[in-house]
GUZAFI-407703 format. One record per residue: residue in one letter; y negated, z, x of N, C-alpha, C in turn. Coordinates in steps of 0.001 Angstrom, whole numbers, plus 524288, in hexadecimal, padded with zeros to 5 digits. Atoms other than C-alpha are relative to their C-alpha. Layout:
<rs>
+---------+---------+-------+--------+----------+-------+---------+---------+-------+--------+
: residuo : n_north :  n_up : n_east : ca_north : ca_up : ca_east : c_north :  c_up : c_east :
+---------+---------+-------+--------+----------+-------+---------+---------+-------+--------+
:       a :       Y :     Z :      X :        Y :     Z :       X :       Y :     Z :      X :
...
+---------+---------+-------+--------+----------+-------+---------+---------+-------+--------+
</rs>
This chain:
<rs>
+---------+---------+-------+--------+----------+-------+---------+---------+-------+--------+
: residuo : n_north :  n_up : n_east : ca_north : ca_up : ca_east : c_north :  c_up : c_east :
+---------+---------+-------+--------+----------+-------+---------+---------+-------+--------+
:       m :   8005F : 7FBA8 :  7FD0A :    C0E25 : E4F50 :   DCCB2 :   804D8 : 7FE9E :  8042E :
:       s :   7FC79 : 8004D :  7FC02 :    C14E0 : E4EA0 :   DDA5C :   7FFA0 : 804DF :  803EB :
:       i :   7FF48 : 7FB91 :  7FC73 :    C19F3 : E5A4C :   DE189 :   804C1 : 7FE9B :  8037D :
:       k :   7FC9C : 800A0 :  7FC1E :    C20EA : E5861 :   DEE4E :   801FC : 80528 :  801E7 :
:       l :   7FD18 : 7FAD2 :  7FD88 :    C2AC2 : E632F :   DF1C1 :   8004B : 7FFBC :  8052E :
:       p :   7FEEB : 80008 :  7FA41 :    C2A8E : E66DB :   DFFAE :   805F4 : 7FFF6 :  80145 :
:       t :   7FAD6 : 80172 :  7FEE3 :    C36BB : E62D6 :   E064B :   801B2 : 80309 :  80568 :
:       h :   7FFC1 : 7FE1C :  7FA62 :    C342B : E692E :   E13B7 :   8007B : 8065C :  7FF8D :
:       r :   8015C : 7FA61 :  7FFD4 :    C31DB : E773F :   E0F1F :   800E8 : 80205 :  7FA47 :
:       e :   7FFC2 : 7FE4F :  80567 :    C3435 : E7FB5 :   E03A7 :   7FB0B : 802D4 :  7FECA :
:       e :   8052E : 7FD90 :  801D8 :    C287F : E8362 :   DFB53 :   80147 : 8037F :  7FA61 :
:       p :   7FE99 : 7FD9A :  804A0 :    C2981 : E8D23 :   DF0AD :   7FDA9 : 7FD39 :  7FBBF :
:       v :   80135 : 80273 :  80417 :    C28E7 : E8793 :   DE35B :   7FA49 : 801A4 :  7FD31 :
:       a :   8040C : 7FE9C :  8025C :    C1D78 : E8F54 :   DDEE6 :   7FB20 : 7FDFA :  8039D :
:       e :   804B9 : 801E2 :  7FC88 :    C150D : E8B26 :   DEB15 :   7FF8F : 7F9ED :  7FE8B :
:       l :   7FFDE : 8059B :  8016A :    C195D : E7CD0 :   DE7BE :   7FCB1 : 7FEC2 :  7FB5F :
:       c :   8025E : 8000B :  8053D :    C152A : E7E40 :   DD9CC :   7FA60 : 80030 :  80005 :
:       r :   805C0 : 7FE80 :  7FF19 :    C080A : E8473 :   DDD7D :   7FCCF : 7FB3E :  80221 :
:       a :   80267 : 80469 :  7FD27 :    C04D5 : E799F :   DE6C7 :   7FF0B : 7FB4B :  7FC91 :
:       h :   80082 : 804D0 :  8030F :    C0705 : E6F62 :   DDC3C :   7FDEB : 80105 :  7FADD :
:       g :   801C1 : 7FEE1 :  80460 :    C020A : E7660 :   DD0B2 :   80396 : 7FFE0 :  7FB7A :
:       i :   7FC09 : 80099 :  8040A :    C0E62 : E7732 :   DC812 :   801CC : 805C0 :  7FFD5 :
:       s :   7FD53 : 7FA88 :  80094 :    C14FB : E8363 :   DC2FE :   8059A : 7FFB3 :  80242 :
:       n :   7F9DB : 7FFF7 :  7FE3D :    C2282 : E8827 :   DC85B :   80303 : 7FE36 :  7FB98 :
:       a :   7FD1C : 8015A :  8043A :    C2776 : E8617 :   DBADA :   800A8 : 7F97C :  7FFB7 :
:       s :   80019 : 80548 :  7FFF3 :    C23A1 : E77D1 :   DBB85 :   80307 : 7FCDC :  8044D :
:       f :   7FD96 : 8029E :  7FBA3 :    C295D : E758E :   DC8A5 :   8066F : 80070 :  7FEFF :
:       y :   7FAFA : 7FF28 :  7FFBF :    C36A9 : E7B1B :   DC4A0 :   801F5 : 7FCBE :  7FB80 :
:       m :   7FECD : 8031D :  8044A :    C3659 : E73CE :   DB7BE :   800B1 : 7FA44 :  801C1 :
:       w :   80015 : 8057A :  7FD55 :    C3406 : E66E6 :   DBF49 :   8051E : 7FF6B :  803B9 :
:       r :   7FB0B : 7FFF1 :  7FC85 :    C3F08 : E6ABC :   DC965 :   80443 : 7FF7A :  7FD1A :
:       a :   7FC17 : 7FFDD :  803AF :    C482D : E6D04 :   DBECB :   80115 : 7FB23 :  7FD78 :
:       k :   7FFB5 : 804B8 :  80346 :    C45DB : E607C :   DB7F2 :   800C9 : 7FB69 :  803D1 :
:       y :   7FF4E : 804E3 :  7FBB8 :    C452D : E5772 :   DC43D :   8030F : 80166 :  80491 :
:       g :   7FC2F : 7FDFF :  7FAC5 :    C4BCF : E5EF6 :   DCF95 :   7FDEF : 7FDEC :  803A3 :
:       v :   80211 : 801E4 :  7FB54 :    C4B56 : E595F :   DDC54 :   80117 : 7F998 :  7FF4C :
:       m :   7FF7E : 80557 :  800C9 :    C4942 : E4A52 :   DDB24 :   7FD3A : 7FD44 :  80485 :
:       d :   80157 : 802F0 :  7FCD2 :    C4702 : E4099 :   DE554 :   7FC92 : 7FB45 :  7FE1C :
:       a :   80451 : 80464 :  80197 :    C3CB4 : E35BF :   DE559 :   80250 : 7FBA5 :  7FCAF :
:       s :   7FDD5 : 80472 :  80348 :    C464D : E2B4D :   DE061 :   800FC : 801A4 :  7FA92 :
:       r :   7FF3A : 7FE6C :  804D9 :    C4A97 : E3369 :   DD4F5 :   7FAF3 : 800E0 :  7FD29 :
:       i :   804CA : 7FF1E :  802C8 :    C3C52 : E3726 :   DD19E :   7FDA6 : 7F99A :  7FE6E :
:       s :   80194 : 80579 :  801A9 :    C391C : E283F :   DD1C2 :   80362 : 7FD79 :  7FC0E :
:       q :   7FD47 : 8020B :  803F2 :    C446F : E2538 :   DC8D0 :   7FEEC : 801F8 :  7FB1F :
:       m :   801A6 : 7FCC0 :  8042B :    C3FFE : E2FD4 :   DBFC1 :   7FB5A : 7FDC2 :  7FD49 :
:       k :   80513 : 801C5 :  801BB :    C322E : E2B06 :   DBF2E :   800CD : 7FABC :  7FD75 :
:       a :   7FEF2 : 804E5 :  801A3 :    C375E : E1CC1 :   DBCDC :   801EB : 7FFBB :  7FA84 :
:       m :   7FDBC : 7FF33 :  8054C :    C3F66 : E215A :   DB1B5 :   7FC20 : 801D2 :  7FBAD :
:       v :   803E2 : 7FE20 :  803F8 :    C34D0 : E2857 :   DAB4A :   7FBAE : 7FBFE :  7FEE7 :
:       h :   803FF : 8042C :  800EC :    C2B65 : E1D4B :   DAD72 :   8025E : 7FBF9 :  7FBD0 :
:       a :   7FDAA : 80340 :  80342 :    C34B8 : E14AF :   DA677 :   800D4 : 800CA :  7FA30 :
:       q :   7FED9 : 7FDCA :  8054C :    C3786 : E1D0C :   D9B40 :   7FA01 : 80069 :  7FD28 :
:       w :   8057A : 8000A :  80204 :    C2857 : E1E01 :   D99E1 :   7FE38 : 7FAEE :  7FE0E :
:       r :   800F3 : 80561 :  8017F :    C274B : E0FDA :   D99A4 :   8018D : 7FE02 :  7FAF3 :
:       g :   7FD4B : 8021C :  804CD :    C3123 : E0D91 :   D8FD7 :   7FE89 : 8036B :  7FAE9 :
:       g :   80208 : 7FD23 :  80511 :    C2C1D : E18E3 :   D872D :   7FB05 : 7FE1B :  7FE08 :
:       t :   80576 : 80205 :  80154 :    C1EA7 : E1227 :   D8623 :   8005E : 7FA99 :  7FDF9 :
:       g :   7FFB0 : 80563 :  80179 :    C239A : E0535 :   D82A0 :   7FE5C : 7FC40 :  803EA :
:       g :   801D6 : 80458 :  7FCD5 :    C1F1C : DFF1B :   D8EDD :   802F3 : 7FF23 :  804A8 :
+---------+---------+-------+--------+----------+-------+---------+---------+-------+--------+
</rs>
């Protein structure tokens, strides 16, 4: 899932969630877990998860 948060204007969370078909609770849980991450941090996290997955499957 990919949600690009608007940077040029403020959009109410309820409207953002409705547009992407997620609940407000899901949004706030995601934000509490990941906070504000830039693209490089997200790439690092994905690489780490991928490496763990590969190691966990024996391949």
